[in-house]
N, C-alpha and C positions, 0 to 999 in steps of 0.2 A: 719559293721558286723550285720547281721540280727538277729542272735541268740547269746547269751553270752556264747558260747561253743567253746573251742579251742581244737583241737586234738593234743595231745602231740607228739613231735618229739621223736620217740623210735628208737634209733640207734641200729645197728646190724641186721636189717632185718624187724622188725615188721611194721615200717612205709614205705609204698610203694606209688608210684605215684598214683595208683588206690585209695588208702585210702584217700589221700589228695584231689583228684578230687571229690570223693564221698562226703566227708565232706563239701567241699566248695559248691558243688551243693545243699546240704541240708541246706545251710545257716549258717554253722559254718566256722571256720577258721582253715585250716589244716597247719601243719608245716612239711616240709621235715627235715629229720635228716641227717646233714652233717657229723656227727661223724663217724670215721672209714672209711671214703671215701676220695678219692683224690679230688682235686678241679675239675678235669675234669669230674669225675663221678657225683659229686654234680651238676655241670652245666648241664649235660645230663638229670638228673632228673628234674631240673628246666624247661628245654626246653620241656620235655614230659608233665609236668603239664600245661604249657602254651598252648601247642598244644591241650590238652584235654579240654580246655575251661572251667575249673572249676571256675575260678574267682580268687580273691586275695588269696595269700598264704604267708607263712613265711618260713624262713630257720633258723635252729638252728646250732650253731657252738660251739665246745668245746674250752675253753680257756686252752692252755697248761700250765702245772705246771712244777715244777723242777724235775730233776732226783731223784730217791730214795735215801734217806739219808744214808742207810746202805746196800751197795751192798752185803756184806757177808751174811746178814740176808736173802736177796732175794735168793742168791745161795743156802743156806741151805733149804729154803722153797721149791724151785723148785726141788731140789734133793729128797725131801720127797714125791714128787708126782709120782715118778718113778713106783711104784706098780700100780697106777691107769692107767698110760699110758700103761704099759705092759699088763694089763688086757684087754685093748681095741686094742692092737696091734698098738699103736700110738707112735709117737715121740713127745716129748715136744718141744715147740718152744724156741727161744732165748729170754731171758728177757730183751729185748731192750727198750730203751726210744725213743720216737719220739714226734714231736709237732703236729701231725695229719694234716700236710700240711697247717698249719695256715696261713702263709703269702700268699700263692697262693689262698686260699679260700677267704681271705679278699679282695685281688685284684679282684678276679672274681665276688664277690658280689657287690663291689663298681662299677664295670664296667657294671653290669647288675642287678640293685637293685630290690629285691622283695618288696612286700608291707611292710614286717616286717622282721627284723633280731633279733634273740635272742641268748643270750650267757649263757653257762652253765660252771660251775667250776671256775667262776671268773668274774671280770668286766674289760674289756679292758680300756686302757687309754682314757682320755677325747678326745684326738685328733681323735681316731678311731671312737668313738661314734658320734662326730661332723661331721666327714666325711660321715657317713651313713645318718645322718639327712639331710645333704646338698644334698646327692644323691637322697633323697626322700623316704628312708626306715625308718619306725618307729623302734626304738631301745628298746628292752626289755632285762632285765637282770634277771636271776633266782636267788632268794635269799632264804636263810634258817634261817636267824637271822636278828633282827632289825639293828645291826651294818652294815651288808652287804647292807641292804636297804638304809641306810643313805649314804654309800659310792657310791652306784650306782646312787642315786639321785644327789649327788654332782657332779658326772662326766657327767651328762647330759642325763641319760636314760629317755625315754618317758613313760615307763611303767615297772612294776615289776611282774615277775611270782613268786608268794609266795608259796614255796614248804613245805608242812607240813610233819610230821614224817611218815604218813601212805602211802606216795608215793612209787610206785614200782620202781625197778631198782636203778640207782646210786643216792645217795644224791648229791645235787648240791652245797654243801658248797664251799666257796672260798678257805678255808684252809683245807687241808686233814690232820687233826691232829690225835692223837692217843687216844682221849677221848672215842670214841666209843659210844657216846650218840646218841639216835635215833632222837633227835631234838624236836622241838615244835609241839604240836598238831596244826592242821591247823587253827581252829577258833581262838585259842589264839594267834597264830603267826600273823594272819590278824589284830587282834586288836592292837598288839604291833607295827606292821609295819605302820598301819594307823596313829599312834602317831608320827611316824618319818617323814612321807611325805604325801603329797596330790596327788601323782602320781596315775594313774589308776593301780589297782592291779588285777592280774589273780590268782585265787586260785587253787592250785594243791595238790593232795594227798588224796586218798581214796574217791573221788567223783564218785559214781556209780549210782546215782538216781536223780530224780527231786528234792526230798527232800534234798539230800546232796547239790545240786546246789543252791537251794533256801536259805539254811542256810548260805552258803558261801557268797552269795550276800547280805544277811541281815547283815553279819559281816563286810561288807565294800568292798567286791570284786566287780569289774565291769564285770567279766566273770569268768568262770571256765575252767581249762585245765584238760583233762582226757586222760589217756593212757590205763590203764588196762581195762577200759570199752570197748575199741575197739580191744583188743588183739585177741578175738575169731571171729571177723567179717570175712566174706569171703574175704574182701579186704585187710585184715592184712597179712603181710608177715611172721608172726610168724610160726615156724615149726609146723606141725600137732601134733608132740609129745608134744610141749609146750601148744598148745591149749587144747589138751586132758587132760593134767595135771591140768589145771585150773578147770576142772570139775570132776576130779578124787577124790572120797571120801577119798582116802589114804592121800591126802595132806590137812591138817587141819589148818595150820598156816604158817605165813611168819616170817622171821627174817632178821636182818641186818648181812651181812657177807663181809669180804674181800677175802674170799677163792678163788674166781674165777678171780678177777681183781686187787686186791691190794688196792681197794678203797671201802668204805662202800656202799653197795647196798642191797636193799630189794628183797627177792625172796622166793619162796616156799621152805620150809625146806626139804632138801634131804640128803642122806648119805654123799655126798662130803662136804657139809656145816658142818655137825656134826663131820666128821673125820678131818677136817682142820680148827680148830678155831684160829690158831696161825699165820695166814698170816700177814706179815709185811706191813707197809705203803709203797706201791710201785706200783703206777699207772703211765703209762700203762705197766710197765715191766711185772708184773704178768699176766695181761690180754694178753700180747703177748705170754707169755710162755704157758698159758693154752688153747690158741685158737685151736691148733690141737687136743688136748685132748677133748675139748668140741665138736668139729666137729665130731670126731670119735664116741663119745657117742651118738650123735644125729643119726648118720648113723646106729648105732647098736641098736637103740631103748632103750638106757640105760638112764632112767630119773634120775638116782642117780649120774651121773657124768657130768651133764651139768647144766648151769645156767637156772633157770626157774623164771625169773624176774616177779614180780607181786606186786601190792599194797595190802593193808590190806583187801580191799573189793573184792578180786578176785573172790569169789564164786558167786557174782552177775553178772559177765561177761557172756554175751550171744553170741550165734552164729548168731544173726540177722545181716542183712546188716548195714553198717555204717550209712546210712541215717535214718534208724529206731532207731538206738541208739541215734543219735542226737535228734530225736523227743522225745524219752523217757526222755532224760536229760533235755530238755527244749521245751515243746510243744508250738507252736505258733511262730510268726515271730520276736518278739521284746523283749527287756529287759527294765525293769523300771530303771536300773542303767545307769551310764555314759558309752558311747561307748568307746572302746579302740582305741588308735591311730593306723592307718593302717588298 
């Protein structure tokens, strides 16, 4: 990797084939987001990236969790969204659990291994990590606490993506508990994780500038992973409504919410988040239930009833091409730190 910059896998649309190719061509490492896609759709995007000749890339996969522990609480919460759906002329979806096509994705990636595979929402068993390493893929695991880092290292990860509290979208914690804590600030988390392992670390969360990147590398990271910094790029698949909201002076802060998906995620504070602070722990059930509502809100131009995922530094996001954002984050071709595997 010529630059210590990784483009985050942003599931749900923002990460596109074009964004990954542009980032790779600029000397960064782009990750496709396999979340919410079938294995076949994931493989089609891999083929498109390879046909585009951008260079090495990674694929991120969600580790499935358990079904919601309180179905009755889920049903009550979804019933409470009826007025929002009615206002948009939408029907709520069924609050169904699924494993995000896990087995088929693992099989497809092992059959056609990319340079790196990363995992979010947990760490697979040692045998799965070993199979990817044998196939030639570097294995990264996203962690939010030192104990998660120790577990991932013990199971054979090649590197860790260390996600601080300022990161946009879903927190990647292994256990989706009810504590509601925002997590460790990034630089403190890097120091704690460095005490647990000597594995290469990728710093994620609130990195929007060269100064942010340099501070993360100085704290022990080998590279930085950025998502929000690329959301407004022309290559980003984020909806124009979402891109505009990032620059709209009406939105002044972000917060953690379960309202849209049933799992803690950071986004721009809008009316839906404020109106529904009581969402239970239920991912992906609530995500499935609100999907039609969110789609209808986007179609109607309603920024108050759709998720506007963003990290704490969202106001610094620009509409520059992805290659220019890579250059802003790390001018020049090399890093003084250890290169990441893959």
